[in-house]
N, C-alpha and C positions, 0 to 999 in steps of 0.2 A: 510542416503544416503552418508554422508561424509565418513563413515566407509568403504563402498564398494569401493569408489573412492580411498581411501588410500590403501586398500588391493590390488587393481589392480595396482596401481602405484608402490607399494613395490614389487609385483610379477614381474613386468616388469624390475625393477632395478636388482632383483636377477637373472633373466634369462639373461639379458645383461652381468652381472658380470661373470656368469659361462661361457657364450659364449666366452668372451675375455680373461679369465684367464687360459685357458688350454695351456700348454707349446707346443712349436713347437718341432717336432720330431728331427730336426737337432740340436737343442740347448741343447741336453742332455749331460752334462759334464761327466757322468759316462761311456759313450761309448768310451771315449778316454783313460780310465785307462787300462793298459795291465794286463791280468790275465794269469799267467802261473803256474797252480797248481802243487805241488810236490806230486806224487803218493806215497801211503803208502802201504807197503806189510804187511798184517796181518799174524802173526804167530799163527797158529791154534795148540793147544795142542793135543797130542794123545787122541783118543777116544772121541774127541769133534766133534759135527756135523759140516759139511761143511757149511760155511756161504754163503747165497745167496745175492750177492751184485749186485744191478741193474747196467746195463751198462750206464744209463744216470745219475747216481749219485754215482760216484766212491769215495772210501775213500781217502782223501788227508791229508797231514800233516797240512795244514792250517785249514781244517775242524775239525781235532782232537784238535788243539789248541783253536779254537773257542768254541768247546764243553766244553773243560776244563775251559775256562774263564766263560762261562755261568753257569756251574754247581758248580763252586767254589766261586761264588760271595757271600759274607756274607751280608745279608740284615739286 
């Protein structure tokens, strides 16, 4: 019987902790960082198929630099 009581007590503590630990939407510090991406013009070689770049995910200089960083890391 003590085990059931402890389990319920622990469950209530976890529920209360999750209820009060979510951040407020107004307190997000990342919303204040300005983001002005630099567009990148891809030079397509002759006889190369035309690339389909989605409008909601354009190629940027910052994205290329980030990709270089991720793929050039030596583990």
